[in-house]
BAPA-676656 format. One line per field, with one value per residue: residue number from 1; residue in one letter; x negated, y negated, z of N, C-alpha, C in turn. Coordinates in steps of 0.2 Angstrom, whole numbers, plus 5000, padded with zeros to 4 digits. Atoms other than C-alpha are relative to their C-alpha. Example, Ala and Ser with C-alpha at 12.3 -4.5 7.8 and 13.67 -1.06 7.14 Angstrom:
seq	[1, 2] $
type	[a, s] $
npx	[4996, 5004] $
npy	[5006, 5006] $
npz	[5000, 4999] $
capx	[4938, 4932] $
capy	[5022, 5005] $
capz	[5039, 5036] $
cpx	[4996, 5004] $
cpy	[4994, 4995] $
cpz	[5000, 5003] $
end
This chain:
seq	[1, 2, 3, 4, 5, 6, 7, 8, 9, 10, 11, 12, 13, 14, 15, 16, 17, 18, 19, 20, 21, 22, 23, 24, 25, 26, 27, 28, 29, 30, 31, 32, 33, 34, 35, 36, 37, 38, 39, 40, 41, 42, 43, 44, 45, 46, 47, 48, 49, 50, 51, 52, 53, 54, 55, 56, 57, 58, 59, 60, 61, 62, 63, 64, 65, 66, 67, 68, 69, 70, 71, 72, 73, 74, 75, 76, 77, 78, 79, 80, 81, 82, 83, 84, 85, 86, 87, 88, 89, 90, 91, 92, 93, 94, 95, 96, 97, 98, 99, 100, 101, 102, 103, 104, 105, 106, 107, 108, 109] $
type	[x, x, x, x, x, x, x, x, x, x, x, x, x, x, x, x, x, x, x, x, x, x, x, x, x, x, x, x, x, x, x, x, x, x, x, x, x, x, x, x, x, x, x, x, x, x, x, x, x, x, x, x, x, x, x, x, x, x, x, x, x, x, x, x, x, x, x, x, x, x, x, x, x, x, x, x, x, x, x, x, x, x, x, x, x, x, x, x, x, x, x, x, x, x, x, x, x, x, x, x, x, x, x, x, x, x, x, x, x] $
npx	[5004, 4996, 5000, 5005, 4997, 4998, 4994, 4995, 4999, 4996, 4993, 4997, 4999, 4995, 4993, 4998, 4999, 4994, 4994, 4999, 4998, 5007, 5003, 4995, 5002, 4997, 4999, 5005, 4998, 4996, 4995, 5001, 5007, 4999, 5006, 5002, 5006, 5003, 5005, 5006, 4998, 4994, 4999, 4994, 4998, 4995, 5000, 5005, 4996, 4995, 4993, 4998, 5001, 5007, 5005, 5000, 5007, 5002, 5005, 5002, 5002, 5004, 4997, 4999, 4996, 5004, 4999, 5005, 4999, 4993, 5000, 4994, 4998, 4996, 4998, 5005, 5005, 5000, 4997, 4995, 4994, 5000, 4999, 4992, 4996, 5002, 4996, 4993, 4999, 5002, 4994, 4994, 5002, 5000, 4993, 4996, 4994, 4996, 4996, 4995, 4995, 4997, 4995, 4994, 4997, 4996, 4994, 4995, 5000] $
npy	[4995, 4994, 4997, 4994, 4994, 4999, 5004, 4997, 4993, 5002, 5002, 4993, 4997, 5003, 4999, 4993, 4999, 5004, 4996, 4993, 5002, 5000, 5006, 5005, 5007, 5005, 5006, 5005, 5007, 5002, 4995, 4996, 4997, 4994, 4998, 4993, 5001, 4995, 5003, 5002, 5006, 5000, 5001, 5004, 5001, 5006, 5004, 5005, 5007, 4998, 5000, 4993, 4999, 4999, 4994, 4997, 5000, 4995, 5002, 4995, 5004, 4996, 5000, 5006, 5003, 5003, 4998, 4996, 4999, 5003, 5000, 5002, 4996, 5002, 4995, 4998, 4998, 4993, 4999, 5005, 4996, 4997, 5005, 5001, 4995, 5000, 5006, 4998, 4995, 5004, 5004, 4995, 4997, 5006, 5002, 4994, 5000, 4994, 4999, 5005, 4997, 4994, 5003, 5003, 4995, 4997, 5004, 5001, 4994] $
npz	[4998, 5000, 4993, 5000, 5000, 4993, 4998, 5004, 4996, 4994, 5002, 5001, 4994, 4996, 5003, 4998, 4993, 4998, 5003, 4996, 4993, 4996, 4999, 4998, 5002, 4997, 5004, 4998, 4998, 5005, 5002, 5005, 4999, 4996, 4997, 4997, 4995, 4996, 4995, 5003, 5005, 5003, 5007, 5001, 5007, 5000, 5006, 5000, 4999, 4995, 5004, 5002, 5008, 5001, 4998, 4993, 4997, 4995, 4996, 4995, 4995, 4994, 4993, 4997, 5004, 5006, 5006, 5003, 5007, 5003, 5007, 5002, 5005, 5005, 5005, 5005, 4997, 4998, 4993, 4998, 4999, 4994, 4995, 4999, 4996, 4993, 4997, 4999, 4995, 4994, 4998, 4998, 4993, 4994, 4999, 4999, 5005, 5001, 4994, 5001, 5005, 4997, 4996, 5004, 5003, 4995, 4997, 5005, 5004] $
capx	[4395, 4403, 4406, 4393, 4397, 4397, 4410, 4421, 4419, 4424, 4440, 4444, 4441, 4451, 4466, 4465, 4463, 4477, 4489, 4485, 4489, 4470, 4467, 4477, 4477, 4482, 4488, 4474, 4475, 4484, 4500, 4493, 4476, 4475, 4461, 4454, 4442, 4430, 4417, 4404, 4414, 4429, 4436, 4448, 4458, 4468, 4473, 4460, 4473, 4484, 4499, 4501, 4494, 4477, 4463, 4460, 4445, 4437, 4427, 4416, 4412, 4399, 4403, 4402, 4413, 4399, 4402, 4391, 4398, 4412, 4418, 4432, 4442, 4449, 4459, 4448, 4435, 4429, 4439, 4452, 4467, 4460, 4459, 4477, 4482, 4472, 4480, 4497, 4494, 4485, 4500, 4513, 4503, 4500, 4518, 4525, 4536, 4540, 4547, 4557, 4565, 4568, 4577, 4588, 4592, 4597, 4608, 4617, 4615] $
capy	[4505, 4523, 4532, 4546, 4564, 4565, 4551, 4560, 4577, 4568, 4561, 4579, 4586, 4574, 4576, 4595, 4594, 4581, 4591, 4607, 4597, 4597, 4579, 4565, 4547, 4532, 4515, 4501, 4483, 4480, 4488, 4496, 4502, 4520, 4527, 4545, 4545, 4556, 4553, 4550, 4537, 4534, 4533, 4519, 4518, 4503, 4493, 4480, 4465, 4473, 4474, 4493, 4492, 4497, 4495, 4505, 4503, 4518, 4513, 4524, 4517, 4522, 4525, 4507, 4502, 4496, 4498, 4512, 4514, 4505, 4508, 4500, 4511, 4504, 4513, 4522, 4525, 4543, 4548, 4534, 4547, 4556, 4540, 4536, 4553, 4551, 4534, 4542, 4557, 4546, 4534, 4549, 4557, 4540, 4535, 4553, 4551, 4569, 4570, 4554, 4562, 4578, 4568, 4559, 4575, 4583, 4568, 4567, 4585] $
capz	[5429, 5428, 5445, 5450, 5449, 5468, 5470, 5457, 5467, 5483, 5474, 5468, 5485, 5494, 5482, 5485, 5504, 5505, 5494, 5505, 5521, 5527, 5525, 5534, 5528, 5537, 5531, 5532, 5536, 5520, 5515, 5500, 5507, 5513, 5524, 5527, 5542, 5550, 5564, 5551, 5540, 5530, 5512, 5507, 5491, 5486, 5471, 5467, 5467, 5480, 5468, 5467, 5449, 5442, 5443, 5459, 5471, 5480, 5494, 5505, 5522, 5536, 5554, 5558, 5544, 5532, 5514, 5507, 5490, 5480, 5463, 5454, 5442, 5426, 5413, 5402, 5415, 5419, 5435, 5433, 5432, 5447, 5457, 5453, 5459, 5475, 5478, 5476, 5487, 5500, 5500, 5501, 5516, 5526, 5524, 5527, 5512, 5511, 5529, 5525, 5510, 5519, 5532, 5519, 5511, 5528, 5533, 5516, 5510] $
cpx	[5005, 4998, 4995, 5004, 5002, 5006, 5006, 5002, 5003, 5007, 5004, 5001, 5005, 5007, 5002, 5001, 5007, 5006, 5001, 5001, 4994, 4997, 5006, 4998, 5004, 5001, 4995, 5003, 5005, 5005, 4999, 4993, 5001, 4993, 5000, 4994, 4998, 4995, 4994, 5002, 5007, 5000, 5006, 5001, 5006, 5000, 4996, 5004, 5005, 5007, 5002, 4999, 4992, 4997, 5000, 4993, 5000, 4994, 4998, 4996, 4996, 5004, 5002, 5004, 4997, 5002, 4994, 5000, 5007, 5000, 5007, 5002, 5005, 5002, 4995, 4993, 5000, 5003, 5006, 5007, 4999, 5000, 5007, 5003, 4998, 5004, 5007, 5001, 4998, 5006, 5006, 4998, 5000, 5007, 5005, 5006, 5004, 5005, 5006, 5005, 5004, 5006, 5006, 5004, 5004, 5006, 5005, 5001, 5006] $
cpy	[5006, 5003, 5006, 5006, 5002, 4997, 5004, 5007, 4998, 4998, 5007, 5004, 4997, 5001, 5007, 5001, 4996, 5004, 5007, 4998, 5000, 4994, 4995, 4993, 4996, 4993, 4995, 4994, 4997, 5005, 5006, 5003, 5006, 5003, 5008, 4999, 5006, 4997, 4997, 4994, 5001, 4999, 4996, 5000, 4995, 4997, 4994, 4993, 5001, 4999, 5006, 5001, 5001, 4993, 5001, 4999, 5006, 4998, 5005, 4996, 5004, 5000, 4994, 4995, 4996, 5004, 5004, 5001, 4997, 5001, 4998, 5004, 4997, 5005, 5001, 5003, 5007, 5000, 4995, 5004, 5003, 4995, 4998, 5005, 5000, 4994, 5003, 5005, 4997, 4996, 5005, 5003, 4994, 4998, 5005, 5000, 5006, 5002, 4995, 5003, 5006, 4998, 4997, 5006, 5004, 4996, 4999, 5007, 5004] $
cpz	[5001, 5007, 4999, 5001, 5007, 5002, 4997, 5004, 5006, 4998, 4999, 5007, 5005, 4997, 5002, 5007, 5002, 4998, 5004, 5007, 5005, 5001, 5002, 4999, 5005, 4996, 5003, 5002, 4995, 4998, 4995, 5000, 5005, 5002, 5002, 5004, 5003, 5005, 4996, 4995, 4998, 4992, 5000, 4993, 5000, 4993, 5001, 5002, 5005, 4998, 4998, 4993, 4999, 4999, 5008, 5003, 5005, 5004, 5006, 5005, 5005, 5006, 5003, 4996, 4994, 4994, 4997, 4993, 4998, 4993, 4998, 4993, 4995, 4996, 4995, 5003, 5002, 5007, 5001, 5002, 5007, 5006, 5001, 5004, 5007, 5003, 5002, 5005, 5007, 5003, 5003, 5007, 5005, 5002, 5002, 4996, 5000, 5006, 4999, 4995, 5002, 5005, 4997, 4997, 5006, 5002, 4994, 4996, 5002] $
end
């Protein structure tokens, strides 16, 4: 099943907001699961097999943690590249990788 336009729009919006510093992600219960949360629910993105490799899962959760929508993105699917990009920016944000790299550069620069 191909993802809906609204789901793809959500992916693009989250990429843009995260890149602009307006969306903050946290690490989920698995090391490779990343969550963006609001009072009305959450979005999770993670590799299906928890191996940091495709396919990726995008899961929309309600305020009680119930799964409202879930889509697995395989290579060749519409939106696959966008979900890969979302996973990367979500991971970078949740783990604060940019700050860590800046610290490394400051210590060794």
